[in-house]
C-alpha positions in Angstrom: 25.6 -36.4 25.2 23.3 -34.0 23.3 26.3 -32.7 21.3 27.5 -36.2 20.5 24.0 -37.2 19.5 23.7 -34.2 17.2 27.1 -34.9 15.6 26.4 -38.6 15.0 22.9 -37.9 13.8 24.2 -35.3 11.3 26.6 -38.0 10.1 23.8 -40.5 9.9 21.6 -38.1 8.0 24.4 -37.3 5.5 24.9 -41.0 4.9 21.1 -41.4 4.7 20.9 -38.8 2.0 23.5 -40.6 0.0 21.8 -44.0 0.5 18.1 -43.2 0.4 15.9 -45.4 -1.7 16.7 -44.5 -5.3 14.0 -42.9 -7.4 15.6 -44.5 -10.5 14.6 -48.0 -9.5 12.0 -49.6 -11.8 8.4 -49.7 -10.7 7.3 -53.1 -9.4 3.8 -53.7 -10.7 1.2 -54.8 -8.2 3.1 -54.9 -4.9 0.4 -54.4 -2.3 1.3 -53.9 1.4 -0.9 -54.1 4.5 0.5 -52.6 7.7 -0.8 -53.8 11.1 -0.3 -51.3 13.9 -1.7 -50.5 17.3 -1.3 -51.6 20.9 -1.8 -49.9 24.3 0.6 -48.8 27.0 3.2 -47.8 24.5 4.7 -44.6 23.1 5.4 -46.0 19.7 3.9 -43.9 16.8 3.0 -46.9 14.6 0.9 -45.0 12.0 3.2 -42.0 11.7 6.5 -43.9 11.5 5.3 -46.5 9.1 3.9 -43.7 6.9 7.5 -42.3 6.5 8.6 -45.7 5.0 5.5 -45.9 2.8 6.2 -42.4 1.4 9.7 -43.4 0.4 8.7 -46.8 -1.1 5.9 -45.2 -3.1 8.3 -42.5 -4.4 10.8 -45.0 -5.7 8.1 -47.3 -7.2 8.3 -50.2 -4.8 4.7 -50.0 -3.7 1.6 -49.7 -5.7 -0.6 -49.5 -2.6 -0.3 -49.6 1.2 -3.0 -49.7 3.8 -2.7 -49.2 7.5 -5.0 -50.9 10.0 -5.3 -51.7 13.7 -8.2 -54.2 13.1 -7.0 -57.7 13.8 -9.8 -59.0 11.6 -7.6 -57.8 8.7 -5.6 -61.0 9.3 -8.5 -63.2 8.2 -7.8 -65.1 4.9 -10.4 -63.2 2.9 -8.9 -59.9 3.9 -5.2 -60.8 3.5 -6.0 -62.2 0.0 -5.8 -58.6 -1.3 -2.1 -58.2 -0.4 1.3 -59.4 -1.3 2.9 -58.6 2.0 2.1 -57.8 5.6 4.2 -55.4 7.8 3.6 -55.9 11.5 4.7 -52.8 13.4 2.6 -53.0 16.5 2.5 -54.2 20.0 -0.5 -56.5 20.0 0.2 -58.5 23.2 -1.8 -59.7 26.2 -0.5 -56.8 28.3 -0.9 -54.2 25.6 -4.5 -54.2 24.5 -4.8 -57.9 23.7 -3.1 -60.5 21.6 -4.5 -62.1 18.4 -8.1 -62.8 19.1 -9.7 -65.6 17.0 -8.9 -68.9 15.3 -9.8 -67.2 12.0 -7.2 -64.5 12.5 -4.5 -67.1 13.4 -5.4 -69.3 10.5 -5.5 -66.4 8.1 -1.9 -65.2 9.0 -0.5 -68.8 9.0 -2.0 -69.7 5.7 -1.0 -66.3 4.2 2.6 -67.4 4.8 2.3 -71.1 4.1 0.9 -70.2 0.7 3.9 -68.2 -0.3 3.2 -64.6 0.7 5.7 -62.3 2.6 5.8 -60.8 6.1 8.0 -58.0 7.5 8.2 -57.5 11.3 9.6 -54.3 12.6 10.8 -53.3 16.1 8.3 -54.3 18.8 6.4 -56.4 16.3 8.5 -59.2 17.8 6.5 -58.7 21.0 3.1 -59.3 19.4 0.9 -62.4 19.9 2.8 -63.5 23.0 0.3 -66.2 23.8 0.4 -67.8 20.3 3.4 -70.2 20.0 3.1 -70.4 16.2 4.0 -66.8 15.8 7.4 -67.5 17.6 8.1 -70.1 14.9 7.3 -67.5 12.2 9.6 -64.8 13.5 12.4 -66.9 15.2 12.9 -64.7 18.3 10.5 -62.7 20.5 10.5 -59.8 22.8 9.4 -61.2 26.2 8.4 -58.6 28.8 10.4 -59.0 32.0 13.3 -60.8 30.1 14.1 -58.7 27.1 15.4 -55.2 27.4 16.9 -52.4 25.3 19.6 -49.8 25.3 18.8 -46.1 25.7 17.5 -44.3 22.6 20.9 -43.2 21.3 23.1 -42.7 18.2 24.4 -46.1 17.0 26.3 -47.7 14.2 24.5 -50.5 12.4 26.9 -53.1 11.1 26.4 -55.5 8.2 27.1 -59.1 9.3 26.0 -61.1 6.2 26.4 -58.7 3.2 25.7 -61.3 0.5 22.1 -62.0 1.6 19.4 -60.8 -0.7 17.3 -59.4 2.2 20.2 -57.0 3.1 19.4 -55.1 -0.1 23.0 -54.2 -0.8 23.0 -52.0 2.4 26.3 -51.4 4.1 27.1 -50.1 7.6 25.0 -47.0 8.5 24.3 -44.7 11.5 21.0 -44.0 13.0 19.4 -43.1 16.4 17.5 -46.0 17.9 17.2 -48.6 20.7 19.2 -51.8 20.6 17.1 -54.8 21.7 18.9 -57.2 24.0 18.0 -60.6 25.5 15.4 -61.6 22.9 14.2 -65.1 23.4 14.8 -67.6 20.7 11.9 -69.8 19.7 12.5 -73.5 20.6 12.5 -74.3 16.9 15.5 -72.1 16.3 19.0 -73.3 17.3 20.8 -70.0 16.4 19.9 -66.8 14.6 22.0 -65.7 11.6 21.7 -61.9 11.8 22.1 -59.8 8.6 22.9 -56.7 10.7 24.1 -56.2 14.3 25.0 -53.5 16.7 27.4 -53.3 19.7 26.1 -52.4 23.1 27.3 -53.0 26.7 30.3 -55.0 25.4 28.2 -57.4 23.4 27.1 -57.7 19.7 23.3 -58.0 19.3 21.3 -59.3 16.3 19.0 -56.7 14.7 17.8 -58.3 11.5 17.3 -61.8 10.1 15.3 -63.7 7.6 13.1 -66.8 8.0 11.0 -69.2 6.0 7.6 -70.5 7.0 5.9 -72.9 4.7 6.3 -71.4 1.2 6.4 -67.9 2.7 9.2 -65.7 3.8 9.6 -63.5 6.9 12.0 -60.6 7.3 12.6 -59.3 10.9 14.1 -55.9 11.7 14.0 -54.9 15.4 15.1 -51.4 14.6 12.5 -48.7 14.3 11.6 -47.2 17.7 11.3 -43.6 16.5 11.1 -41.4 13.5 14.9 -41.1 13.4 15.2 -44.7 12.1 12.2 -44.5 9.8 13.7 -41.4 8.2 17.2 -42.9 7.8 18.2 -44.0 4.3 20.0 -47.1 5.5 16.9 -48.2 7.5 14.6 -47.5 4.5 16.8 -49.4 2.1 17.1 -52.3 4.6 13.3 -52.4 4.9 13.0 -52.3 1.1 15.4 -55.1 0.6 13.6 -57.2 3.2 10.2 -56.5 1.6 11.4 -57.4 -1.8 13.1 -60.6 -0.5 9.9 -61.6 1.3 7.8 -61.1 -1.8 10.4 -62.6 -4.2 10.8 -59.4 -6.2 
């Protein structure tokens, strides 16, 4: 298995090198990103992994600024007003250090989107705020502990499903090493997800990325991103870039 993993990872890294975010892209003036991380009883390296993406997006001119926080009060309206987009790469749930805490935080996040700003949710970010039903409407499908599961951390081919969508960012199929989430629970407001990318595991095809609208705002969800292998991968970085630009209408 280790040999197979090494071979597939080398292939994936070669494709990543060919498909990394281009340094020739024009600078987008004023794109400001806030990253919400944190959570307990988890091995996810939220700060370190998100920093890999930030470095790539700063290098290609996508970001003018990016701040990382684990303070839920950053979701208050007066704090979010400083940003164009929010990236939730965290596990802020009732069993993982506590969910969203106050009405001011809930109102801040909801109004941020309703007023037309953008949100990107990565990996276990779909497991956040498990006692707040409105968050389910924002993201479309949740990780529910005891119901949802995932594959082993393994080499995997990520396959484009809806190539014409703007949030896909022109990304084609790519290889990475990651977990594949299974048995995510659809919000009651969602009849069916339309995934932009999928992966095959255990004889089934599983949704990995999708886009949503909430009020005037836009939400891009990508459940990849368990470890640094994904956050290093060119295909993953380009997919996150495309989702961020779609969410912020750039």
